[in-house]
N, C-alpha and C positions, 0 to 999 in steps of 0.2 A: 522393551522386550517385544518381540514379534507376537502377533496374535496367533493363538493356537489353531485357528481356522483359516490361516493365511491362504491356503490353497483351494478353498472352497468358493463356489460362486454363490452370492447371496440369493435367497428366494425372492419371489415377487414382492412380498411384504417388506423386504429388507434391501431393496435396490440401492438405497443410499447409505446403508450401514458400511463401515470400513471393512475392506478386505484384510488389511494389516494395520497395526499401530505399533509404534516403537519409539524409544528414545535412542537416536543415532549419535554415536560419539564422532564428532567432527574435529576433535583436537582443541587445543588451547583451553581445556577445561570445560568446554561446552558440549552438551548433549541435547540435540534439537528434536522436538516432537515431530514425527512424520507419520502420516496415514495415507492409505490408498483406498480408492473406491472405484466401483464399476466392474469391468470385465478384464481379465488378465490379457486377453488377445485384442483388446480395443485400441483405439487411437491414443497414443501417449500424450498426456497433457500435464501441466503443472499450474497450480494456482498460487499467486503471490499476494499475501495480505498487505494492507496499508499500514499507515502510521508515519514512520516506522515505530514498531512497538506494540501493535494491537494484537495480532494473532488470528488464526483461522477460526471460523465458526461453522457449526453443522450445516447452516443454510448454504454456505459456499459450495458444499458438495453438490447441491441441487442445481447449480448453474450448468452442470455437465450431464448430458444424457448418459445414464449408467449402462445402457445397452450399446452405446457407441464408443465410449471412452474408457481408458484406464488412467484415472486421474490421481495425481499425487498432490497432497496439500501438506504444508509444514509451517510450524511456528518458527520464525526467524530467531537468531540468537538473542537471548534475553527477553523474548516475547512469549506471551501465552503460556503454554505448558512446557516450554523449553527450559533447560536448567544450565546455570543458575538463573533464576528469574530476575530480570532487570539488569543483568550484568552488561556493562559497557566495555569490559576488557576484551581485547581482540575482537572488536565488533565494528567492522567497517564494511563499506560496499564491496570491497574486494573479498573480504571473508565470506559474505553472503553469496557472492558469485561462485566462490570455491565450494561452498556447501551445496549449491545446486548441482555442481558437477559430480560431487560425491553421491548425491541422491540419484542423479540420472544414471550413473554407472552402476549403482547398486541394483536398480530396477532393470538394467539391461536395455535401456532405450537408446537407439542410435540418434533419434531426433524426437523432439516433443513440441507440442503446441504450448506456448507460454502466454498466460493470461494474468493480468493484474490491473488494479485501479489505484489512482493517486500515487502514494509511495510505491505501491505494487507495480504501477506502470513505470516508475523510475527504475526499479530493480529489473523489470522485464526488459527494458531498453538497454540498460547497462550490461545485462547478461547476454542479450542477443548481439550487441555490438562486439562483445568480447569473444563470443562463440557462435557466429552466424551459421556455421555449418552444422550446428546442433539444434537448430530451430526450424520447425516446419511451418509455423505461422505465429502471428502475434495478435492477441486480442487485448485492447486497452480500454479502460474507462478513466476519464478525467486525467488527461496528460499532465504530469508534473515532471519537469526536467531537472529538478534538484538545485535550482539556482537561487542566489540571494535576491535577484531581481524579482522573481516570482513571489517570494515571501514579502518583500517590500511592497509589491503591488497589492497583495491581499490585505496586509495589516496596516499599511501606511497610506494607501490610496483608496481602495475599495471600502475598507472599514469606516473611515471618517465620512465618506461621501454617502454611503447607504445606511449606516447605523451610527450617526453622530453621538447619540447617547451612550451606546455601547463602547464607542471609541473613548469617550470620557472615562467610563468605568475602567477600561483596559489600561489607560495611562495612570489613573488614580491609584492603581495597585502598586505603582512604583513610586519611590521618593521623587520629589520635584526635580532634583538635580540629575535624575537618570532618564527623564522623559524625552530628552532630545535624541537619544539613541535607544529606543525602547526594545527593539528585538534582541540586540546583543546583551542588554541588561536582563531581559527576561531569561535568556539562555543561561547566563551566569547564575542568576538567582535560583532557577529551577534545579540546577545541578549542585547548589550549595549543600554542604553536609548538615547545616543547621536547619532543622525543620521549621523554625519560626521564620526563616527566610524562604525556604523552598516551598512550603505548603501553600501560602497565599499566591505565590507566583504560578505554581502548578495549576491550582484551581482556576485562576484568572485566565491563563493561557488556554486550558482545556475548555472552559466555558465559552470563551470567545470563538475558538475554532469550531466548536460544536454548532454555535448559532450560524456562523458563516457557511457551514457545510449543508444547511438545509434551505430549500427554496421558500418554505413557509414555516419557520421555526415557531414553537409554542411560546417562546419568550425571547425578548430582544435586549435584555439588560442582565448584568451580573448581580448576584446577591452579595454585595460587598461585605455585609456583616458576617457572612458565613465563610469567607475565604480562608480565614485562619483556623477553622475548626479541624482538629486533628482526628476526631472520631468518625467523621463521615468518609465513605469510600473515596479514594483518590482516582482521578482519571488515569487510564492506563498508559497513554502515549506520550505525554509532554516530556518526561525525562529522556526517553530515547530520541524524541524529535530534537530536543535541545542539543543532545550529544551529536547527532548527525548534522543539524543545521549550523551549529557552531563551527563545524569543520567543512562546510561547503559540501555536505553529503559525501565527503571523501572522494571527490572527483575534481578534475580541472574545471575552471569556469567555462561554461558553455560546452562542455565535453559531449553531451549526448546529442545536441543538435549538430555540432561540428562533425561528428562521426556517424551521422544518420545514413550516409551513403553506403555504409557497410550492410544496411538492411535491404538494399535494393532488390535482392533476389528472394526476399521473404515477404509473402503476402500478409497484410495487416488490416484490421478494422478497428477504428477508434470510435467509441461511444462517448458522446460529449453533451452534457447538459447545457442548454442555451444560457442559463443564468447561474452558472457555476462561478461563485465568487472567489474560490480558492484556486481553481485551475481553469481559467477562462478559455473560450473557444479559440482565441488568437494563438494560444500555445499549441493546440492540436493542429491548427492550420499551418503554423510554421514547421512543425515536425513533419506533417504529411508532405509538404513541399520539398523538404530536404530528403525525405525517405524515398519518395517517388513510386511507392507500391502500396499505399495505404488509402483506404476509404474512410471518410469521416461520416458518422451517422449522428445527426443532431437530434436530441430529445427536447422538444419544445416544452416549456413550462416546468423544467426540472433544473435543479441545482447540482451540487456536488455528490450528494449521498447516493449510494447504491439503491436506497429505498425511497428516493423521490419518485413520484409517479412516472412510470414508463421506463425508468432506467434499467431496472433488473431484467425486465422482459427484453429490452434492447441488447443487453449483454448476453443473455441466453441465445437470442437470435444470431448475434455475431459469432458466438462460439459454434453454433450449429452450422452456420454458413461456412466458416473456416473448415469445419470437419467435412462438409460436402465437397470442398475443393482439395481435400487432403490427398496427397500422393504418397503411397507407401514406398519406402526404399527397398 
């Protein structure tokens, strides 16, 4: 339901409070949570959260200057506050792109600045390549192209080289006969309807991914004894990630890089942690070369997380710089 104060401009103390909030019916039984923030006559922008499956957070609003932008944030199908929570039915990359078009048209934006990190970067690229005429600029953090090769690189190459003990933990959560193809077996187990199978796999995947996402994690091993606990909170993203990764993120192999030429008329800035183990700099460089209109900004001493030192500030600076080059239609 739309906020009753939808037409009002927030006061100085409420610059980051939502202008509007609602659950928007996008069909297929899904109602996605959508909020807007900033000024209604500002530069149109949309923020895409990661995961897939995580959801937007209040701090994401603060990446955009509310006196310059009219920003829309939304929880993707099955994620965050969207309903039904966790639903994987009619939940593909194409569905999310279509949802973005419904949102854009609802707000009356001819074009908007598209910003996202990690999976949010994947969706930003997929949307922009499908609708380049609807995008005024692209701001990315931690480029992920949605390929099996990237996932293999992170979990089967980087993990054993940099965290050999964690790699042992990661494999030990699987039966011995499933360790030869760990990723596909993890996806299958995470999505299993039997909680005695899905719970330990979900916790092991989520814990491993969390450690890989930080440049200086507070722990570097899994708590193997706690993987099967059913009373502890479950990580939010593994089930949706397994759904998407099991299906190649619902794209053709190599699709985003192959179609990057469609972005040539769209300016972009890519913020990249030097030591990002999940989305390494080589991916951003390959994308920028194929795109032809993107600047890469390396954050030294940082990994994958938005909250590694220097990353959040670099993302805010990138968004501000894209706004400074904005051309109104």
